[in-house]
VONU-774131 format. One record per atom (N, C-alpha, C): residue number from 1; x, y, z. Coordinates in steps of 0.1 Angstrom, whole numbers. Layout:
 resi     u     v     w
  NUM     X     Y     Z
...
This chain:
 resi     u     v     w
    1     8   -12     0
    1     0     0     0
    1     9    12     0
    2     6    21    -9
    2    14    34   -10
    2     5    46    -8
    3     8    55     1
    3     0    66     4
    3     9    79     1
    4     3    87    -8
    4    10   100   -12
    4     7   111    -2
    5    16   120    -1
    5    13   132     7
    5     2   140     1
    6    -7   146     9
    6   -18   154     3
    6   -16   169     7
    7   -23   177     0
    7   -22   192     2
    7   -27   196    16
    8   -37   189    21
    8   -42   193    34
    8   -32   190    45
    9   -26   178    44
    9   -16   174    54
    9    -4   182    52
   10     0   186    40
   10    11   195    38
   10     9   208    44
   11    -3   214    43
   11    -5   227    49
   11    -6   226    64
   12   -11   215    70
   12   -11   213    84
   12     4   213    89
   13    13   207    81
   13    27   207    85
   13    33   221    84
   14    29   228    74
   14    34   242    73
   14    29   251    84
   15    17   249    88
   15    11   257    99
   15    18   254   112
   16    20   241   114
   16    27   237   127
   16    41   242   127
   17    48   241   116
   17    62   246   115
   17    63   261   118
   18    54   268   112
   18    54   283   113
   18    47   288   126
   19    39   280   132
   19    30   286   142
   19    30   279   155
   20    37   268   157
   20    36   260   169
   20    49   260   177
   21    49   264   189
   21    61   264   197
   21    62   250   204
   22    72   242   199
   22    73   229   205
   22    77   229   219
   23    86   238   223
   23    91   239   237
   23    80   243   247
   24    72   253   243
   24    61   258   252
   24    48   251   249
   25    47   243   239
   25    35   235   235
   25    23   245   234
   26    25   255   226
   26    13   264   223
   26    15   271   210
   27     4   276   205
   27     4   283   192
   27    10   297   194
   28    18   301   185
   28    23   315   184
   28    16   323   174
   29     6   318   168
   29    -2   325   158
   29   -17   325   163
   30   -25   333   157
   30   -39   333   159
   30   -45   321   152
   31   -47   310   158
   31   -50   297   152
   31   -65   296   150
   32   -70   299   138
   32   -84   299   135
   32   -87   286   127
   33   -82   275   133
   33   -85   262   126
   33   -91   252   136
   34   -93   256   148
   34   -97   246   159
   34  -111   240   156
   35  -111   226   155
   35  -124   219   152
   35  -129   212   165
   36  -122   213   176
   36  -125   204   187
   36  -133   211   198
   37  -141   203   205
   37  -148   209   216
   37  -139   213   228
   38  -146   218   238
   38  -139   221   250
   38  -130   210   255
   39  -118   212   259
   39  -109   202   264
   39  -111   201   279
   40  -117   190   283
   40  -119   188   297
   40  -107   182   304
   41  -105   185   317
   41   -94   180   325
   41   -99   166   331
   42   -89   158   334
   42   -92   145   339
   42  -101   145   351
   43   -98   155   360
   43  -106   156   372
   43  -121   160   370
   44  -123   166   358
   44  -137   170   355
   44  -145   158   350
   45  -138   148   344
   45  -145   136   339
   45  -146   126   350
   46  -135   123   358
   46  -135   114   369
   46  -136   122   382
   47  -148   126   385
   47  -150   135   396
   47  -147   128   410
   48  -148   115   410
   48  -145   108   423
   48  -130   103   423
   49  -122   108   414
   49  -108   105   414
   49  -105    93   406
   50   -92    91   402
   50   -88    80   393
   50   -86    68   402
   51   -91    56   397
   51   -89    44   405
   51   -75    39   404
   52   -67    41   414
   52   -53    38   414
   52   -51    23   414
   53   -61    15   417
   53   -60     0   417
   53   -64    -6   404
   54   -66     3   394
   54   -70    -2   380
   54   -59   -11   375
   55   -63   -24   371
   55   -53   -33   365
   55   -50   -28   351
   56   -37   -26   348
   56   -33   -22   335
   56   -31   -34   325
   57   -43   -40   323
   57   -44   -51   314
   57   -54   -49   303
   58   -55   -57   293
   58   -65   -55   283
   58   -79   -59   289
   59   -89   -53   282
   59  -103   -55   288
   59  -108   -69   286
   60  -102   -77   277
   60  -106   -91   276
   60  -118   -94   267
   61  -122   -84   259
   61  -133   -86   249
   61  -128   -81   236
   62  -129   -89   226
   62  -124   -85   213
   62  -132   -74   206
   63  -144   -72   210
   63  -152   -61   205
   63  -150   -48   213
   64  -144   -49   224
   64  -143   -38   233
   64  -151   -41   246
   65  -147   -34   257
   65  -153   -37   270
   65  -168   -35   269
   66  -176   -46   273
   66  -190   -45   271
   66  -197   -34   277
   67  -194   -30   290
   67  -201   -18   295
   67  -198    -6   288
   68  -186    -5   282
   68  -183     7   274
   68  -191     7   261
   69  -193    -4   255
   69  -202    -4   243
   69  -216    -1   247
   70  -221    -5   258
   70  -234    -1   263
   70  -235    14   264
   71  -224    20   269
   71  -224    35   270
   71  -224    42   257
   72  -217    36   247
   72  -217    41   233
   72  -231    41   228
   73  -238    30   229
   73  -252    29   224
   73  -261    39   230
   74  -260    40   243
   74  -270    48   251
   74  -267    63   248
   75  -254    67   249
   75  -251    81   248
   75  -253    86   233
   76  -250    78   223
   76  -252    82   210
   76  -266    80   204
   77  -274    73   212
   77  -288    71   209
   77  -289    62   196
   78  -281    52   196
   78  -282    42   185
   78  -293    32   188
   79  -300    28   177
   79  -311    18   178
   79  -305     4   175
   80  -294     1   181
   80  -288   -12   180
   80  -283   -17   193
   81  -279   -29   194
   81  -274   -35   207
   81  -258   -33   207
   82  -253   -35   218
   82  -238   -34   219
   82  -231   -44   210
   83  -238   -55   206
   83  -231   -65   197
   83  -229   -59   184
   84  -235   -47   181
   84  -233   -41   168
   84  -223   -30   168
   85  -215   -29   179
   85  -205   -18   181
   85  -192   -24   183
   86  -182   -19   176
   86  -168   -23   177
   86  -160   -11   182
   87  -153   -13   193
   87  -144    -2   198
   87  -131    -2   191
   88  -126    10   188
   88  -114    12   180
   88  -105    22   186
   89   -94    25   180
   89   -85    35   184
   89   -88    49   178
   90  -100    52   177
   90  -104    65   172
   90  -112    64   159
   91  -118    75   154
   91  -126    75   142
   91  -117    72   130
   92  -105    77   130
   92   -96    74   119
   92   -95    59   116
   93   -92    52   127
   93   -91    37   125
   93  -105    31   121
   94  -116    36   127
   94  -129    31   123
   94  -131    33   108
   95  -128    45   103
   95  -130    47    89
   95  -121    38    81
   96  -109    36    85
   96   -99    27    78
   96  -105    13    78
   97  -109     8    89
   97  -115    -6    89
   97  -127    -7    80
   98  -136     2    81
   98  -148     1    73
   98  -145     1    58
   99  -137    11    54
   99  -134    12    40
   99  -126     0    35
  100  -116    -4    43
  100  -108   -15    39
  100  -115   -28    38
  101  -125   -30    47
  101  -133   -42    47
  101  -143   -43    36
  102  -149   -31    32
  102  -160   -31    23
  102  -155   -29     8
  103  -143   -25     6
  103  -138   -22    -7
  103  -127   -31   -12
  104  -128   -35   -25
  104  -117   -43   -31
  104  -112   -36   -43
  105   -99   -39   -47
  105   -94   -33   -59
  105  -104   -34   -71
  106  -106   -23   -78
  106  -115   -23   -89
  106  -129   -19   -86
  107  -133   -18   -73
  107  -146   -13   -68
  107  -146     2   -71
  108  -158     7   -69
  108  -161    21   -70
  108  -167    27   -57
  109  -162    39   -53
  109  -168    45   -42
  109  -172    60   -45
  110  -181    65   -38
  110  -185    79   -40
  110  -183    86   -26
  111  -176    97   -27
  111  -171   104   -15
  111  -176   119   -16
  112  -181   124    -5
  112  -186   138    -5
  112  -174   147    -4
  113  -176   159   -10
  113  -165   169   -11
  113  -171   183   -10
  114  -165   192    -2
  114  -153   190     6
  114  -155   181    18
  115  -145   175    22
  115  -146   165    33
  115  -132   162    37
  116  -131   153    48
  116  -119   148    53
  116  -112   140    42
  117   -99   141    40
  117   -92   135    29
  117   -90   120    30
  118   -91   115    42
  118   -88   101    44
  118   -94    91    35
  119  -108    91    32
  119  -114    81    24
  119  -108    82     9
  120  -106    94     4
  120  -100    95    -9
  120   -86    89   -10
  121   -78    92     0
  121   -64    87     1
  121   -65    71     2
  122   -74    66    10
  122   -74    51    11
  122   -79    45    -2
  123   -88    51    -9
  123   -93    45   -22
  123   -81    45   -31
  124   -73    55   -32
  124   -62    55   -41
  124   -52    44   -37
  125   -50    42   -24
  125   -40    32   -19
  125   -45    18   -22
  126   -59    16   -21
  126   -65     3   -23
  126   -68     0   -37
  127   -65    10   -46
  127   -68     8   -61
  127   -83     7   -63
  128   -90    15   -56
  128  -104    17   -57
  128  -107    29   -65
  129  -116    28   -75
  129  -120    40   -83
  129  -130    48   -74
  130  -130    61   -76
  130  -139    69   -68
  130  -144    81   -75
  131  -155    86   -72
  131  -161    99   -77
  131  -164   108   -65
  132  -163   121   -67
  132  -166   130   -57
  132  -180   136   -59
  133  -188   136   -49
  133  -201   142   -50
  133  -199   156   -43
  134  -200   166   -51
  134  -197   180   -45
  134  -208   186   -37
  135  -205   189   -25
  135  -215   197   -18
  135  -215   211   -23
  136  -227   218   -23
  136  -229   230   -30
  136  -233   241   -20
  137  -226   252   -21
  137  -228   263   -12
  137  -243   268   -14
  138  -248   268   -26
  138  -261   273   -28
  138  -272   264   -23
  139  -268   252   -19
  139  -277   242   -12
  139  -274   242     3
  140  -268   252     8
  140  -263   252    22
  140  -254   241    24
  141  -245   239    15
  141  -235   228    15
  141  -241   214    16
  142  -253   213    10
  142  -260   200     9
  142  -256   193    -4
  143  -261   181    -6
  143  -258   172   -17
  143  -271   171   -26
  144  -269   172   -39
  144  -279   170   -49
  144  -281   155   -51
  145  -292   149   -47
  145  -294   135   -48
  145  -295   130   -62
  146  -300   139   -71
  146  -300   135   -86
  146  -286   134   -91
  147  -277   143   -87
  147  -263   142   -91
  147  -257   130   -85
  148  -260   127   -72
  148  -254   115   -66
  148  -259   102   -73
  149  -271   102   -77
  149  -276    90   -84
  149  -269    88   -98
  150  -265    99  -104
  150  -259    98  -117
  150  -244    93  -116
  151  -239    93  -104
  151  -225    89  -102
  151  -224    74   -99
  152  -236    68   -96
  152  -236    54   -92
  152  -233    45  -104
  153  -225    35  -103
  153  -222    26  -113
  153  -224    12  -108
  154  -224     2  -117
  154  -226   -12  -112
  154  -215   -17  -102
  155  -204   -10  -102
  155  -193   -13   -93
  155  -193    -5   -80
  156  -203     4   -79
  156  -203    12   -67
  156  -206     4   -54
  157  -197     4   -45
  157  -198    -4   -33
  157  -201     4   -20
  158  -196    17   -20
  158  -197    25    -8
  158  -200    40   -12
  159  -208    46    -4
  159  -209    61    -4
  159  -204    65    10
  160  -195    74    10
  160  -189    80    22
  160  -194    94    24
  161  -199    97    36
  161  -202   111    39
  161  -196   115    53
  162  -194   127    55
  162  -190   132    68
  162  -202   141    73
  163  -208   137    84
  163  -220   144    88
  163  -222   144   103
  164  -222   157   109
  164  -220   170   103
  164  -206   171    96
  165  -207   179    86
  165  -196   179    76
  165  -183   187    81
  166  -172   181    78
  166  -159   188    79
  166  -155   191    65
  167  -154   204    60
  167  -152   216    68
  167  -164   225    68
  168  -176   222    63
  168  -186   232    61
  168  -196   233    72
  169  -196   223    81
  169  -206   223    92
  169  -220   220    88
  170  -222   215    76
  170  -235   212    71
  170  -240   199    77
  171  -253   198    80
  171  -259   186    85
  171  -271   181    76
  172  -274   168    76
  172  -285   163    69
  172  -298   163    79
  173  -309   166    73
  173  -321   164    80
  173  -324   148    80
  174  -332   143    88
  174  -335   129    88
  174  -341   125    74
  175  -350   134    69
  175  -356   130    56
  175  -345   130    45
  176  -336   139    45
  176  -325   139    35
  176  -316   127    36
  177  -312   124    48
  177  -303   113    50
  177  -311   100    47
  178  -323    99    50
  178  -331    87    46
  178  -332    86    31
  179  -334    97    24
  179  -334    96    10
  179  -321    92     4
  180  -310    96    10
  180  -297    91     5
  180  -296    76     7
  181  -300    72    19
  181  -299    57    22
  181  -308    49    13
  182  -320    54    10
  182  -329    48     1
  182  -323    46   -13
  183  -316    56   -17
  183  -309    56   -30
  183  -299    45   -30
  184  -291    44   -19
  184  -281    34   -18
  184  -287    20   -17
  185  -298    19   -11
  185  -304     6    -9
  185  -309    -1   -22
  186  -311     7   -32
  186  -316     2   -45
  186  -306    -8   -51
  187  -293    -6   -48
  187  -283   -16   -54
  187  -274   -21   -43
  188  -279   -20   -30
  188  -271   -26   -19
  188  -258   -19   -15
  189  -257    -6   -18
  189  -245     1   -15
  189  -245     4     0
  190  -233     3     6
  190  -231     7    20
  190  -229    22    21
  191  -234    28    32
  191  -232    42    35
  191  -223    43    47
  192  -211    48    46
  192  -202    50    58
  192  -204    65    61
  193  -208    67    74
  193  -210    81    78
  193  -201    84    90
  194  -191    93    87
  194  -182    98    98
  194  -190   108   106
  195  -193   105   118
  195  -202   113   126
  195  -195   119   138
  196  -182   122   136
  196  -174   126   148
  196  -179   140   153
  197  -186   148   145
  197  -191   161   150
  197  -205   160   155
  198  -211   148   154
  198  -225   147   158
  198  -227   149   173
  199  -236   158   176
  199  -239   162   190
  199  -235   176   192
  200  -229   183   182
  200  -225   197   183
  200  -234   206   174
  201  -246   202   173
  201  -255   209   164
  201  -260   222   172
  202  -259   233   164
  202  -262   246   170
  202  -277   248   174
  203  -285   240   167
  203  -300   241   170
  203  -303   234   183
  204  -294   225   188
  204  -297   217   199
  204  -304   204   196
  205  -307   202   183
  205  -314   190   179
  205  -304   180   173
  206  -303   169   178
  206  -293   159   174
  206  -295   155   160
  207  -285   155   151
  207  -287   151   137
  207  -288   136   136
  208  -294   131   126
  208  -296   117   125
  208  -283   109   123
  209  -284    96   127
  209  -272    87   125
  209  -276    77   114
  210  -267    74   106
  210  -270    64    95
  210  -273    51   101
  211  -267    47   112
  211  -269    34   118
  211  -284    32   122
  212  -291    42   124
  212  -305    41   128
  212  -314    40   116
  213  -309    44   104
  213  -318    46    92
  213  -316    35    82
  214  -305    28    82
  214  -302    19    71
  214  -295     7    76
  215  -299    -5    71
  215  -293   -17    76
  215  -278   -19    71
  216  -275   -12    60
  216  -261   -12    55
  216  -254     1    58
  217  -259     8    68
  217  -252    20    72
  217  -241    17    83
  218  -230    24    82
  218  -219    22    91
  218  -216    36    97
  219  -218    38   110
  219  -215    50   117
  219  -201    49   124
  220  -193    59   122
  220  -180    60   129
  220  -179    73   137
  221  -173    72   149
  221  -172    84   157
  221  -163    81   169
  222  -162    92   178
  222  -154    91   190
  222  -157   103   198
  223  -150   105   209
  223  -152   117   218
  223  -142   128   215
  224  -134   127   204
  224  -123   136   201
  224  -129   150   198
  225  -139   152   191
  225  -144   165   188
  225  -155   170   198
  226  -164   162   201
  226  -175   166   210
  226  -170   171   224
  227  -160   163   229
  227  -155   166   242
  227  -140   170   242
  228  -134   172   231
  228  -120   176   230
  228  -111   165   236
  229  -115   152   236
  229  -107   142   242
  229   -99   134   232
  230   -92   141   223
  230   -85   134   212
  230   -73   126   218
  231   -68   130   229
  231   -57   123   235
  231   -60   109   240
  232   -73   106   242
  232   -77    92   247
  232   -75    82   236
  233   -76    86   223
  233   -75    76   212
  233   -85    64   214
  234   -97    68   215
  234  -108    57   216
  234  -120    62   208
  235  -124    53   199
  235  -136    56   191
  235  -143    43   189
  236  -152    43   178
  236  -160    31   176
  236  -166    32   162
  237  -171    20   158
  237  -180    20   146
  237  -192    11   150
  238  -203    14   143
  238  -216     7   146
  238  -223     5   133
  239  -230    -7   132
  239  -238   -10   121
  239  -248   -21   124
  240  -260   -20   118
  240  -269   -31   119
  240  -264   -43   113
  241  -255   -42   104
  241  -250   -54    96
  241  -238   -60   104
  242  -241   -71   111
  242  -231   -77   119
  242  -219   -83   111
  243  -222   -86    98
  243  -211   -90    89
  243  -200   -80    88
  244  -204   -67    87
  244  -195   -56    86
  244  -187   -55    99
  245  -193   -56   110
  245  -187   -55   123
  245  -176   -66   124
  246  -180   -78   120
  246  -171   -90   121
  246  -159   -88   112
  247  -162   -83   100
  247  -151   -81    90
  247  -141   -71    95
  248  -146   -60   101
  248  -137   -50   107
  248  -130   -55   119
  249  -136   -64   127
  249  -130   -70   138
  249  -118   -78   134
  250  -120   -86   123
  250  -109   -95   118
  250   -97   -87   113
  251   -99   -75   107
  251   -89   -67   102
  251   -82   -60   114
  252   -90   -55   123
  252   -84   -48   135
  252   -74   -57   142
  253   -77   -70   143
  253   -68   -79   150
  253   -53   -78   145
  254   -52   -76   132
  254   -38   -76   126
  254   -32   -62   126
  255   -39   -52   132
  255   -34   -39   133
  255   -31   -35   148
  256   -41   -37   156
  256   -40   -33   170
  256   -43   -44   180
  257   -44   -57   175
  257   -49   -68   183
  257   -63   -65   188
  258   -68   -72   198
  258   -81   -69   203
  258   -80   -62   217
  259   -70   -53   217
  259   -68   -46   230
  259   -71   -32   229
  260   -76   -26   240
  260   -77   -12   242
  260   -70    -8   255
  261   -67     4   256
  261   -61     9   268
  261   -71    10   279
  262   -69     3   290
  262   -78     4   301
  262   -79    18   307
  263   -68    25   306
  263   -69    39   310
  263   -79    47   302
  264   -78    46   289
  264   -87    53   280
  264  -101    48   282
  265  -103    35   283
  265  -116    30   285
  265  -123    35   298
  266  -115    36   309
  266  -120    41   321
  266  -125    56   320
  267  -117    64   314
  267  -120    78   312
  267  -132    80   303
  268  -132    73   291
  268  -143    74   282
  268  -156    69   287
  269  -155    58   294
  269  -167    52   300
  269  -174    63   309
  270  -166    70   317
  270  -171    80   326
  270  -178    91   318
  271  -171    95   307
  271  -176   106   299
  271  -188   102   291
  272  -190    89   288
  272  -201    85   279
  272  -213    81   288
  273  -212    81   301
  273  -225    79   308
  273  -235    89   303
  274  -247    85   298
  274  -256    93   290
  274  -259   107   296
  275  -263   107   309
  275  -266   120   315
  275  -253   129   316
  276  -242   123   319
  276  -230   130   321
  276  -225   135   307
  277  -226   126   297
  277  -221   130   283
  277  -228   142   278
  278  -241   143   279
  278  -248   154   274
  278  -247   167   282
  279  -244   165   295
  279  -240   177   303
  279  -227   182   298
  280  -217   174   295
  280  -204   178   290
  280  -205   185   277
  281  -214   179   268
  281  -216   185   255
  281  -222   199   256
  282  -232   200   265
  282  -237   214   267
  282  -227   223   272
  283  -218   219   280
  283  -207   227   284
  283  -198   231   273
  284  -195   222   264
  284  -188   225   252
  284  -194   236   243
  285  -207   234   241
  285  -214   243   232
  285  -215   257   239
  286  -217   258   252
  286  -217   271   259
  286  -204   278   258
  287  -193   270   259
  287  -180   276   258
  287  -177   281   244
  288  -183   276   234
  288  -181   280   220
  288  -190   291   216
  289  -201   294   222
  289  -210   304   218
  289  -205   318   216
  290  -196   323   225
  290  -191   336   223
  290  -183   337   210
  291  -175   327   207
  291  -167   328   195
  291  -176   327   183
  292  -186   318   183
  292  -196   317   172
  292  -203   330   170
  293  -207   337   180
  293  -213   350   179
  293  -204   360   173
  294  -191   360   177
  294  -181   370   172
  294  -179   367   157
  295  -177   354   153
  295  -174   351   139
  295  -187   354   131
  296  -199   351   136
  296  -211   354   128
  296  -212   369   125
  297  -209   378   135
  297  -209   392   133
  297  -199   396   123
  298  -187   391   124
  298  -176   394   114
  298  -180   390   100
  299  -186   378    99
  299  -190   374    85
  299  -200   383    79
  300  -209   389    87
  300  -219   398    82
  300  -213   412    78
  301  -202   415    84
  301  -197   429    83
  301  -184   431    76
  302  -176   421    74
  302  -162   423    69
  302  -162   427    54
  303  -172   423    47
  303  -172   428    33
  303  -164   419    23
  304  -157   410    27
  304  -148   401    18
  304  -151   387    20
  305  -152   382    32
  305  -155   368    35
  305  -170   366    38
  306  -176   356    32
  306  -190   353    35
  306  -192   338    37
  307  -202   334    45
  307  -203   320    48
  307  -218   316    48
  308  -219   303    48
  308  -232   296    52
  308  -229   292    66
  309  -236   297    76
  309  -233   294    90
  309  -233   279    92
  310  -224   273    99
  310  -224   258   102
  310  -236   255   110
  311  -242   244   106
  311  -253   238   114
  311  -248   230   126
  312  -236   225   124
  312  -230   216   135
  312  -215   217   135
  313  -210   218   147
  313  -195   218   148
  313  -189   232   148
  314  -176   233   148
  314  -169   245   150
  314  -161   248   137
  315  -165   243   126
  315  -158   246   113
  315  -168   253   104
  316  -162   262    95
  316  -170   268    85
  316  -161   269    72
  317  -168   271    61
  317  -160   271    48
  317  -164   283    40
  318  -161   295    45
  318  -165   307    38
  318  -157   309    25
  319  -164   316    16
  319  -158   321     3
  319  -153   335     6
  320  -144   340    -3
  320  -139   353    -2
  320  -137   360   -15
  321  -138   373   -15
  321  -138   381   -28
  321  -124   388   -29
  322  -114   380   -32
  322  -101   386   -35
  322   -95   378   -47
  323   -88   384   -55
  323   -81   378   -67
  323   -68   372   -62
  324   -69   361   -54
  324   -57   356   -48
  324   -60   341   -45
  325   -51   332   -49
  325   -54   318   -46
  325   -54   315   -31
  326   -62   306   -27
  326   -64   304   -13
  326   -51   299    -6
  327   -42   292   -13
  327   -29   287    -7
  327   -21   300    -4
  328   -20   309   -14
  328   -12   321   -13
  328   -17   329    -1
  329   -30   331    -1
  329   -37   338     9
  329   -33   333    23
  330   -34   320    25
  330   -32   315    38
  330   -17   315    42
  331    -8   313    32
  331     6   314    35
  331     9   328    40
  332     4   338    33
  332     7   352    37
  332     1   355    50
  333   -10   350    53
  333   -16   353    66
  333    -8   347    78
  334    -2   335    75
  334     7   329    85
  334    19   337    89
  335    24   345    79
  335    36   352    81
  335    34   365    88
  336    45   371    92
  336    45   385    97
  336    40   395    87
  337    32   404    91
  337    28   408   105
  337    15   402   109
  338     9   393   101
  338    -5   389   104
  338    -6   377   114
  339     2   367   112
  339     4   356   121
  339   -10   350   124
  340   -17   347   114
  340   -31   341   115
  340   -32   328   107
  341   -38   318   112
  341   -38   305   106
  341   -52   300   101
  342   -53   300    88
  342   -65   294    82
  342   -60   283    73
  343   -70   275    68
  343   -66   264    59
  343   -72   267    45
  344   -63   266    34
  344   -68   269    21
  344   -79   260    16
  345   -89   266     9
  345   -99   258     3
  345   -94   249    -7
  346   -83   252   -14
  346   -77   244   -24
  346   -73   230   -19
  347   -71   229    -6
  347   -67   216     0
  347   -79   207    -1
  348   -91   212    -2
  348  -103   204    -3
  348  -109   204   -17
  349  -101   210   -27
  349  -106   211   -41
  349  -115   222   -44
  350  -116   232   -34
  350  -125   243   -36
  350  -117   256   -35
  351  -114   262   -47
  351  -107   274   -47
  351  -116   286   -43
  352  -110   296   -38
  352  -118   308   -34
  352  -125   306   -20
  353  -121   296   -13
  353  -127   293     1
  353  -115   291    10
  354  -118   293    23
  354  -109   289    34
  354  -117   281    44
  355  -109   272    51
  355  -115   266    63
  355  -113   275    75
  356  -123   277    83
  356  -123   287    94
  356  -128   279   106
  357  -119   278   116
  357  -123   270   129
  357  -124   280   141
  358  -133   277   150
  358  -134   285   161
  358  -138   277   174
  359  -132   265   175
  359  -135   257   186
  359  -132   264   199
  360  -138   260   210
  360  -136   266   223
  360  -122   265   229
  361  -114   256   223
  361  -100   255   227
  361   -92   267   223
  362   -97   275   214
  362   -91   288   210
  362   -97   299   218
  363   -90   307   226
  363   -97   317   233
  363  -104   327   224
  364  -115   333   229
  364  -122   343   221
  364  -112   355   217
  365  -103   358   226
  365   -94   369   223
  365   -85   366   210
  366   -81   353   209
  366   -73   349   197
  366   -82   349   185
  367   -94   345   186
  367  -104   345   174
  367  -106   359   170
  368  -108   368   179
  368  -110   382   175
  368   -98   388   170
  369   -86   385   175
  369   -73   390   170
  369   -71   385   156
  370   -74   372   154
  370   -72   367   140
  370   -81   374   130
  371   -93   377   133
  371  -102   384   124
  371   -97   398   121
  372   -92   404   132
  372   -86   418   130
  372   -74   417   120
  373   -66   407   121
  373   -54   406   113
  373   -58   402    98
  374   -69   395    97
  374   -74   392    83
  374   -79   405    77
  375   -86   414    85
  375   -90   427    79
  375   -78   435    76
  376   -68   434    84
  376   -56   442    81
  376   -49   437    68
  377   -49   424    67
  377   -43   419    54
  377   -51   423    42
  378   -64   423    43
  378   -72   427    32
  378   -70   441    28
  379   -69   450    38
  379   -66   464    35
  379   -52   466    28
  380   -42   459    34
  380   -29   459    28
  380   -29   454    14
  381   -36   443    11
  381   -36   437    -2
  381   -42   446   -12
  382   -53   452    -8
  382   -60   461   -17
  382   -52   473   -21
  383   -44   477   -11
  383   -36   489   -13
  383   -24   485   -23
  384   -18   473   -21
  384    -7   470   -30
  384   -12   466   -44
  385   -24   462   -46
  385   -29   458   -59
  385   -38   469   -65
  386   -39   480   -59
  386   -47   491   -65
  386   -40   496   -78
  387   -47   498   -88
  387   -41   503  -101
  387   -34   516   -99
  388   -23   518  -105
  388   -15   530  -103
  388   -23   543  -107
  389   -32   542  -117
  389   -40   553  -122
  389   -49   558  -110
  390   -53   549  -102
  390   -62   553   -91
  390   -55   561   -81
  391   -42   560   -80
  391   -34   567   -70
  391   -29   580   -75
  392   -31   583   -88
  392   -26   596   -93
  392   -34   607   -89
């Protein structure tokens, strides 16, 4: 398997090289890329203290610790049993297992765009043909189902979506997601739904999960975004189709064995207790509201960047009205004197856009400072590109 470097990962590396202080472990730029929820401290999750007598052994169940899987089902409001859940080392591994299990060389997949680059990269590595179904800004970053239907071939095996979407923040209504699943069901296509941002909906209404709507739906997720617990490296996949779960289990054995960190399991079990989980999520959303309000105001008033407000999560994908490629724009913003970090839309195949993040891990002051520096850059850029005749 050969994996090529991608533009998104390249820009992440550039941003970290130019803006992350390794010694102090903090950003030295206004980092407007944060997609994660509030980062909770261990004592906030384990209020009664950490069990120092915890045996540091594997949990002893190849699917994952059974009580933990019960918590996944209950907290995520899945309409399946714990036997339909497989614990993994995060959503990345869940996606990898599902795609690698369901796809063979020569198969065809359909992947939403803009989206996380992992499924496209894996298709290329697995010699799987793929088509991109473009989300449209004029549809509030939704998908045209007629266009999706036109991309289906006799070899289409998987449709991959990220919902709520990274980087646009778009969500499906239950009716729209059901319609997508009904389309897939006509020819037995599997729908893999990366739901890592599910639970961060600004309306307060939980978006639908594919696992509840379709027998060939595969939901992947973790607590990395909702609770900012990416350091635990624990996620899951769930499906009504036990055959998919078993296939993923078999592949997982040869990557990470059937073991999970008992430390991670203990922390995540406490966080996923249903009443506790939703209390923590509400804390995350409240922590993010001031930044969401500030960004919303700026998007209405800055005159250059405009957006479809995200329905879920802490990412948005605004367009901008400057004659400048997004890569060049973001490189210049990273440098002095602006020192502000955005992600180029070209990394997702969409020129004239940027990825803008405002997760609560970034202080409101840094978000506001970043927007001020973007305004400063726009003024400077317009001055340097103003026709000479206009200055005479």
